[in-house]
N, C-alpha and C positions, 0 to 999 in steps of 0.2 A: 457147192454153196456156204460160204463162211456164214457162222452166226455170233452175235456179240454174246459176252458173258452177263446175263439177266444181272441188274443190280437191285435192290429194296430199298429205294432212296426215301421212301413216305412212311418206316414204321414209325410207329409212335410211341415208346414206352412212355409211362405216366411219371410225374415226381415219386412216386411210391414206389415206382419199381424197385427190386433192392438191386444195389451196385455191382455185385457180382456178377464177373463177365463171364462167356461161356470158358468149359475146360478145352473145350475143341471146338473148332469151326472150318466150315471149307470155304470162308468170305475170302481166302485169299488164294483158292485152288483153282480159280478158272472153270469151274463146273458152270455148268449152261439153266439157265432156267431153274436153280433149287439151289437153297443155304440148308445145310444141315449144322446143328450145333449140339452138344452136348452140355447140360448144364448138373450142377449140382449146388444146391441152394441151402442155408440155413432158413428156419421159420421166417415166413416173411408174407408179401404179396404183390400183387403184380399187375398191370392194365398192358395189353399189348395189342396194337391195332395195326395192320398192311391195308392200304388200299393196293396195294401192288400184286397183294400174294395171297393163296390160299395157307393156313398155317394149322400144322399136324403136330400134336403133344403127343408122345407115346411114353408112358412111365416106366421107368428101368430101377423101379425101387424092387429091393429085396424081399422086402416084407411090409405088409399092407401100409397105404398111409392116408390119413384123413385130408382130403380136398375138396376147399368150397369153391364152386365157378359160377359165371354169371355171362350172357350174351344176353345183348338186349333186355327184354322182360324176363328171360327165364333164367332161373336158379336152379342149382343143383350141388347138393353135399352128398362125397361117398368116401368110403375106403376104395384107395386104386391099389393095384396088384402090378406088377411088371406087365407088359403087353395091355394097358387099357389106353385105350385111344381117343385122344378129344379134336375135334374138327371145327377153326373159327374159319367161314368162308371170309375172302377178301374183304375188307371194310367194316368188318364185325368187328364191337368194342368187345373183348375179350378180357373176362377180371376173373384171376384166380388168387389165392389163398391157403397157406398152409401153416401147420402149428408143428411141424417137425421137420428135419433135412429130409430133402426133396430130390432127387435124381430121376430128369427126363431128357428124351430127345426133343428137340425142335426142329421140325422141317415146313420149310416154305416153298412153293411150289407156287411160281409165275402164273398169274389167272392169264394172261394171255396166251402161255405156251398152252394150258389145259383148253382153253377156246381153238389152239390151233389143232391140238389131236382130236378133237370131239370132231372138229370139221375133216381132218382128215378119214377118221375112221370110224364114223358114225353117220347114220341118216339123219341129219341135222341141219339144220336152215339159221339157226338160231345165231347171233351174231355174239351172244354171253352165254357161256354155261353158268349156272350158279350150284354151289353144292350146299347140301345139307348140313346145318349146324347139329354137332354131336358132342354131348358131353362125356358119356364112358362106352364106348364099344370094343367089342374085340372083331379083329379081322388077322389071321392069321398070313395073308399072302403079304398084306402091308407091312406087318409087324416083321415078316422074313425081309422083305426089299429094304426097311428102315435100319433092321440089323446091318445087312450087307453095306449099306451108304457109311454107316457108323466104322464099320471094320474098315473098309474102304480110306475112310478118312484117317484114322490110326496107323492105316500102314504107308501113310506117304502116297497114296495113287499109285502103287505097283502097278495095278493093271491097265491105266490107262483112262483116257477120256472116254472111249470108245465104251467100256466100261460104264461108266458113270450115266453116259446117254441111255445106253440099255436100261439099267435099271430106274432112271427117271421115266422111260416111258412107261414101264410096265408100271411104276406107280400110279403115272396119271390115266393108265387103263382102269386098275381099279379102283381107283378115286370116283371115275366116271362112271364103271359098271354098278357102282354100290353105294355112293353119295350125292347122286346127280339129283335133282328135282326134275328132271325130264324126262326120266325110264327111255334111256338112251338105247336104242339096237345098232350091235356091233354086229358085223360080220364076219363070219368065220369063213378063212380060205384052205381048202386043202390041197395038198398034191405035192407041194414043194415049189423048187423055181426050174424052169426047162434047161435044159443043155445051153441053149445058147445065151439064157439069164445068169446061168452058174459062170461060163466061160467071160463074160462081159464082166462080172463083177470081180472074179478073180484074178481077170488079168488088169483090170484098175488097180488092185491091192496090189499087186507085185509092183507093178511101175512106181508105186510110191510109197512103198515102206518107209521110206527115209522121211515122209512128211506125214502133220498129223493127218490120221483116217477117221472123217466123221461119220456116225449111220445115218444123220441126214443126207452127205453127199451120197454114199452105198444107196440108200433106199430110193433117192433122186435119180439115180443112171438106169435104174427100171420103172422111173413111174409111180411108187407105189409108197403107202406112209411107212415109216420107221417102223410100227409095230407089227405090220405084216410082211415086212421082209424081213426081220428078224427071227418071225416064227416060221417065213417058208423055206429062208435061211438055214436055220437050224434044222428041220425036215428033212433037208437035200444033204446035207454036210456032216450031220450028227452032233454038230457044233456051235454054240452061238458065233456071231460076226466076230467080237471081242477075241474070243480064245483061237479064232482061225488068223486072224491079223498076228496074235502074239503068237503064234506058232508058227507063222511065216517068219517073221522077222529071227526068232530063234534060229531056223533053218536057213536062213541068207545068214547069219554071224557064224553058224559052224561052217559054213562054208567057205568064207570070207578067213574065217582061221585058220582051216588046213589049208588054203589054195595060196595066201597071199602073207606078206611079211605088216600087214599095215599096224600099226599101233592100237591095242584094244577100244580107247576110247574114239577113236576114229571109226573103227566098225561098229562099235555102239552108236554113233550118231547116222551113220551109211542104213542103220538098220532100224532107226527109230525109236531106240531108246535113250531114255534122257540123262544117262550117267554110263559110265562104266560100270559102277554098282548097280546099276536098274539091270543093264544086263548081265551081269554075274549072278543075280537073285534066278533070273530064268533059266541061265544055260546050267547052274547048279539045280532045280529043280527037275529038267529036262535029262541031264546026261549024270548028277551028282558030283561033276567037277568043276571048276574055276576057269576061266579064258587060257589060262597061262598054262594048267595041267592038261586043258582039250587039245590044246596047240602043240604041246611037247610030244602028243603022241605020233605026230607027224614029219617030227623034224627028225 
């Protein structure tokens, strides 16, 4: 099941928004259901509103910074430290003002995606899930997921879209568990996948290594949600789905380097790597050698 990349066309900055652009953005990376942007802004103010996404702002300041926030009829002023999180639900008008340089990570999660995750993973019949507005909270899990997304943004996406899908799903689950106004119940499944289920999934992956492999496709194959599939797969295999797929791509590339004379760039494409250098990075990680050096052992 292919899923279109989510865009956020109705996000509305006000004329008072400082004109500086993000210093890093996932806008053109093809990430689904999520937009990750890092900002470093001089003193100023901003109004942000998204009709289609919940907005998370995570402070990255190395020293405390005074920040004034307002949502609806609520106002809040405090010193924000690295890791402090604010949440503006979809459609909320979010005003912020700061008097010194401010560095922060802004993450927009598509509201329709959060609704979809809730219907898959929660015992809920609600058509729409609302998040609670938050001005300054600490959540270690969300902070860790956010920093992993930021690291992947700067790495150029070397771990692949399957990794981003996994992080996006984990972020959605933590938001629903901690900041939903509906007190959701998310069941926990134990025991891992059955032998037949594992065989079905691993055969599917093996047959499609050259193609983009999405978490949604693997979960749909077994008729379960992406979140629960990821948990059960890791219980069974000891690694997350994206790690297993990467391992299989590296092993396929090693076999082709050893047994064929195909150009390295063609081997990279056949194994699902985005480029010669992408294959080289993960082969060096696995063997300590470049593709050329690895192949020379067998010539």
